[in-house]
VOBA-1610 file (N, C-alpha, C; in pm, whole numbers, padded with zeros to 5 digits, always signed):
BEGIN
Met+00498+02469+00492Met+00484+02328+00516Met+00574+02250+00421His+00647+02156+00473His+00733+02072+00390His+00659+01944+00355Val+00672+01905+00231Val+00615+01779+00187Val+00733+01688+00158Tyr+00721+01564+00199Tyr+00831+01471+00186Tyr+00793+01352+00100Ala+00892+01297+00035Ala+00874+01171-00037Ala+00931+01062+00052Asp+00854+00957+00073Asp+00899+00847+00156Asp+00965+00742+00069Arg+01076+00693+00115Arg+01145+00586+00044Arg+01176+00478+00146Gly+01119+00361+00128Gly+01146+00252+00220Gly+01021+00171+00242Ile+01033+00071+00327Ile+00918-00012+00356Ile+00847+00042+00478Ala+00725-00002+00498Ala+00643+00047+00608Ala+00719+00036+00739Gly+00720+00145+00814Gly+00785+00146+00945Gly+00930+00190+00942Ser+00989+00201+00823Ser+01130+00238+00813Ser+01146+00331+00693Phe+01124+00459+00714Phe+01125+00553+00603Phe+01245+00646+00611His+01299+00673+00495His+01398+00777+00480His+01324+00893+00416Arg+01325+01010+00479Arg+01245+01121+00432Arg+01331+01219+00353Glu+01290+01248+00231Glu+01360+01343+00146Glu+01262+01454+00107Pro+01303+01582+00123Pro+01212+01689+00082Pro+01182+01680-00067Arg+01061+01715-00105Arg+01023+01719-00246Arg+00921+01830-00264Glu+00891+01857-00387Glu+00792+01958-00418Glu+00655+01909-00373Pro+00566+02000-00328Pro+00429+01958-00295Pro+00365+01892-00416Arg+00288+01785-00391Arg+00230+01712-00503Arg+00110+01785-00559Ala+00095+01772-00689Ala-00021+01831-00756Ala-00141+01740-00732Asp-00261+01794-00752Asp-00376+01706-00737Asp-00379+01608-00855Ala-00465+01509-00845Ala-00466+01401-00944Ala-00489+01454-01086His-00575+01554-01101His-00603+01609-01234His-00478+01672-01293Glu-00408+01753-01213Glu-00286+01818-01260Glu-00179+01714-01292Thr-00168+01611-01210Thr-00068+01508-01232Thr-00095+01436-01364Gly-00221+01402-01390Gly-00257+01336-01515Gly-00223+01423-01635Ala-00253+01552-01625Ala-00222+01644-01734Ala-00071+01654-01754Leu+00003+01657-01644Leu+00148+01666-01653Leu+00203+01541-01720Leu+00156+01424-01681Leu+00203+01300-01742Leu+00173+01298-01891Lys+00052+01340-01928Lys+00015+01340-02069Lys+00104+01436-02149Ser+00135+01552-02090Ser+00213+01651-02163Ser+00360+01612-02177Thr+00410+01526-02087Thr+00550+01489-02092Thr+00575+01357-02160Met+00470+01282-02192Met+00487+01152-02255Met+00491+01172-02407Pro+00577+01095-02475Pro+00582+01107-02620Pro+00453+01057-02684Gln+00416+01121-02793Gln+00297+01081-02866Gln+00325+00950-02938Asp+00235+00855-02925Asp+00248+00726-02993Asp+00181+00737-03128Pro+00257+00738-03237Pro+00196+00757-03368Pro+00104+00642-03406Ala+00124+00524-03348Ala+00041+00409-03382Ala-00093+00413-03310Ser-00106+00500-03212Ser-00229+00507-03132Ser-00335+00586-03207Ser-00453+00525-03218Ser-00561+00597-03283Ser-00653+00664-03182Gly-00638+00629-03053Gly-00722+00685-02948Gly-00655+00805-02884Pro-00711+00851-02772Pro-00651+00966-02703Pro-00514+00931-02647Glu-00434+01034-02630Glu-00300+01013-02577Glu-00312+00964-02432Ile-00242+00858-02399Ile-00246+00800-02265Ile-00104+00791-02214Ala-00085+00829-02088Ala+00047+00817-02027Ala+00083+00669-02022Arg+00203+00636-02070Arg+00243+00496-02077Arg+00355+00468-01977Glu+00324+00491-01851Glu+00417+00460-01744Glu+00412+00311-01716Pro+00524+00250-01683Pro+00518+00110-01642Pro+00428+00096-01519Ala+00363-00018-01509Ala+00266-00040-01402Ala+00326-00016-01264Arg+00446-00066-01239Arg+00505-00052-01106Arg+00531+00095-01074Gln+00575+00171-01173Gln+00600+00313-01151Gln+00470+00386-01118Gln+00363+00353-01187Gln+00233+00412-01156Gln+00191+00374-01015Ala+00209+00247-00982Ala+00172+00198-00849Ala+00249+00273-00741Glu+00378+00291-00760Glu+00459+00362-00662Glu+00418+00508-00651His+00382+00568-00762His+00335+00707-00760His+00212+00719-00668His+00116+00630-00686His-00005+00633-00603His+00027+00596-00458Tyr+00118+00503-00440Tyr+00157+00461-00304Tyr+00216+00578-00226Tyr+00310+00650-00286Tyr+00372+00763-00216Tyr+00273+00878-00196Ala+00182+00896-00291Ala+00077+00997-00272Ala-00010+00959-00153Ala-00041+00829-00140Ala-00122+00782-00027Ala-00049+00804+00105Leu+00081+00777+00108Leu+00158+00801+00231Leu+00150+00947+00272Asp+00163+01037+00175Asp+00153+01179+00205Asp+00015+01213+00261Leu-00088+01155+00201Leu-00225+01182+00248Leu-00247+01130+00390Val-00192+01014+00421Val-00204+00961+00557Val-00137+01057+00655Leu-00018+01104+00620Leu+00053+01198+00707Leu-00024+01327+00728Glu-00103+01365+00627Glu-00184+01487+00636Glu-00319+01459+00704Gly-00345+01333+00738Gly-00469+01297+00806Gly-00587+01276+00713His-00563+01259+00584His-00668+01239+00485His-00679+01091+00450His-00733+01012+00543His-00735+00867+00527His-00826+00820+00414Glu-00940+00883+00395Glu-01030+00843+00287Glu-00962+00859+00151Gln-00897+00974+00132Gln-00827+00997+00006Gln-00710+00901-00008Ala-00644+00871+00102Ala-00532+00776+00100Ala-00580+00638+00055Val-00697+00597+00103Val-00752+00468+00063Val-00767+00463-00089Glu-00815+00570-00148Glu-00833+00573-00294Glu-00698+00564-00366Glu-00598+00634-00315Glu-00464+00626-00377Glu-00406+00485-00363Tyr-00421+00425-00244Tyr-00374+00287-00227Tyr-00446+00193-00323Arg-00577+00212-00339Arg-00653+00126-00432Arg-00601+00142-00575Gln-00567+00264-00613Gln-00513+00287-00747Gln-00375+00221-00761Ala-00296+00224-00653Ala-00165+00159-00657Ala-00182+00009-00677Val-00276-00050-00606Val-00301-00194-00617Val-00360-00228-00754Ala-00443-00140-00808Ala-00498-00162-00942Ala-00387-00163-01046Ala-00287-00077-01029Ala-00175-00071-01123Ala-00083-00191-01108Asp-00065-00238-00983Asp+00022-00353-00957Asp-00040-00436-00845Pro-00122-00534-00879Pro-00194-00613-00778Pro-00105-00689-00680Lys+00022-00706-00711Lys+00113-00779-00622Lys+00200-00686-00538Phe+00169-00557-00538Phe+00245-00456-00462Phe+00200-00463-00316Thr+00268-00547-00238Thr+00224-00572-00101Thr+00239-00451-00010Asp+00334-00364-00036Asp+00345-00243+00048Asp+00218-00159+00037Ala+00164-00149-00085Ala+00040-00073-00104Ala-00077-00144-00034Leu-00079-00276-00039Leu-00185-00350+00030Leu-00174-00334+00181His-00052-00332+00233His-00033-00307+00376His-00086-00168+00413Gly-00052-00070+00331Gly-00099+00066+00356Gly-00251+00075+00349Leu-00308+00009+00249Leu-00453+00008+00234Leu-00519-00055+00356Ser-00467-00168+00400Ser-00523-00235+00516Ser-00517-00146+00639Arg-00404-00080+00658Arg-00389+00006+00776Arg-00480+00128+00769Ala-00490+00190+00652Ala-00577+00307+00638Ala-00723+00268+00663Leu-00762+00154+00612Leu-00899+00106+00636Leu-00920+00076+00784Gln-00820+00020+00849Gln-00829-00006+00993Gln-00848+00125+01069Asp-00771+00228+01031Asp-00783+00358+01096Asp-00921+00419+01078Leu-00990+00380+00971Leu-01126+00429+00944Leu-01232+00335+01003Asn-01187+00236+01080Asn-01276+00135+01140Asn-01354+00056+01036Arg-01296+00039+00919Arg-01356-00042+00813Arg-01285-00178+00813Phe-01311-00253+00920Phe-01236-00375+00947Phe-01256-00484+00842Asp-01376-00501+00793Asp-01400-00606+00693Asp-01318-00582+00567Glu-01314-00457+00522Glu-01235-00424+00403Glu-01086-00440+00431Ala-01044-00402+00551Ala-00903-00417+00589Ala-00862-00563+00591Ile-00952-00649+00638Ile-00924-00793+00640Ile-00907-00846+00498Val-00990-00801+00407Val-00977-00845+00267Val-00839-00808+00213Ala-00794-00686+00239Ala-00662-00641+00191Ala-00551-00724+00255Ala-00559-00748+00385Ala-00456-00825+00454Ala-00453-00970+00405Lys-00570-01026+00374Lys-00575-01162+00320Lys-00509-01168+00182Gln-00527-01062+00103Gln-00462-01057-00029Gln-00311-01065-00012Ile-00258-00996+00088Ile-00114-00999+00112Ile-00070-01141+00143Ser-00142-01209+00233Ser-00101-01343+00273Ser-00117-01443+00158Glu-00205-01414+00062Glu-00215-01499-00057Glu-00096-01478-00150Ile-00052-01353-00161Ile+00063-01321-00246Ile+00192-01371-00183Asp+00204-01347-00052Asp+00325-01386+00021Asp+00285-01451+00154Pro+00268-01584+00153Pro+00225-01653+00275Pro+00321-01637+00393Asp+00445-01598+00367Asp+00544-01581+00473Asp+00553-01437+00524Asp+00461-01352+00485Asp+00461-01213+00529Asp+00408-01205+00673Ile+00499-01185+00766Ile+00464-01182+00909Ile+00366-01069+00939Leu+00390-00953+00881Leu+00304-00838+00909Leu+00160-00862+00863Ala+00142-00934+00753Ala+00006-00963+00706Ala-00070-01045+00811His-00004-01146+00867His-00069-01229+00967His-00090-01152+01099Thr+00006-01067+01133Thr-00010-00983+01252Thr-00127-00887+01234Ser-00137-00827+01117Ser-00248-00736+01088Ser-00382-00809+01095Leu-00386-00927+01037Leu-00510-01005+01043Leu-00547-01037+01187Ser-00448-01071+01268Ser-00473-01100+01409Ser-00535-00979+01479Ile-00478-00863+01456Ile-00528-00739+01518Ile-00671-00709+01469Leu-00691-00722+01340Leu-00823-00692+01283Leu-00929-00787+01335Tyr-00896-00916+01340Tyr-00991-01013+01394Tyr-01021-00983+01541Gln-00918-00945+01614Gln-00939-00912+01755Gln-01034-00793+01769Lys-01014-00691+01686Lys-01101-00573+01692Lys-01245-00607+01660Lys-01265-00712+01580Lys-01401-00755+01545Lys-01456-00856+01646Gly-01376-00892+01747Gly-01421-00988+01847Gly-01411-01133+01800Met-01336-01156+01695Met-01318-01291+01641Met-01192-01352+01702Val-01203-01390+01828Val-01086-01432+01906Val-01016-01556+01849Pro-01087-01664+01815Pro-01016-01781+01762Pro-00936-01750+01634Glu-00996-01670+01545Glu-00927-01632+01421Glu-00807-01544+01453Ala-00823-01453+01549Ala-00713-01365+01588Ala-00597-01447+01644Glu-00628-01544+01728Glu-00523-01628+01786Glu-00454-01712+01680Ala-00529-01765+01585Ala-00471-01846+01478Ala-00373-01763+01395Glu-00413-01642+01357Glu-00324-01556+01277Glu-00203-01511+01358Gly-00223-01482+01487Gly-00110-01446+01573Gly-00010-01560+01583Asn-00061-01684+01593Asn+00028-01800+01597Asn+00105-01818+01467Lys+00038-01795+01353Lys+00108-01803+01223Lys+00221-01701+01218Ala+00195-01579+01264Ala+00297-01475+01263Ala+00415-01515+01352Arg+00386-01568+01469Arg+00491-01611+01562Arg+00579-01721+01501Val+00515-01822+01443Val+00589-01933+01382Val+00676-01882+01267Leu+00620-01794+01184Leu+00699-01738+01075Leu+00818-01658+01127Gly+00798-01585+01236Gly+00908-01511+01297Gly+01017-01604+01346Trp+00978-01713+01409Trp+01077-01811+01456Trp+01153-01872+01339Lys+01082-01905+01232Lys+01148-01961+01113Lys+01251-01864+01056Gln+01215-01737+01051Gln+01310-01636+01000Gln+01431-01625+01090Gln+01409-01632+01221Gln+01522-01627+01315Gln+01614-01746+01295Leu+01558-01864+01277Leu+01639-01984+01257Leu+01719-01974+01128Lys+01656-01924+01022Lys+01726-01909+00893Lys+01842-01811+00904Ser+01823-01704+00981Ser+01927-01601+00991Ser+02033-01639+01093Gly+02011-01748+01170Gly+02110-01794+01265Gly+02112-01716+01395Lys+02006-01644+01426Lys+02003-01564+01549Lys+01942-01640+01663
//
């Protein structure tokens, strides 16, 4: 079985072969063993990865888990990515979609709303909200979000001159 690292935004991935990922415990041990010891630290050694790098690590692990059909585990990885970088909208999109696939619509809506708060012009966030509201039978809300997505799409087209 080949395991791949995804590079790109949702829906447009470039796949590069990589080594199979270790489980979370092994990864933590590996990070601790490869990080320099901080002499000023009086507590246990902690991996000092920049937040975005940690977030991306969890994000790509979640993508692998989704591809393997492990949506519950993917949700946890996405949540860890968002905890490391709360403004990482790709991870929030992934979280929303994984929750949708698990029929956890209320939680998916919360994640999609977070995206639209971070980036009000994110068309996919409004499209996702529209779909989620529709699945819950909330037709007026679904239509409102669908209209927001459409208007944002038109604005982007006008800006690009198409």
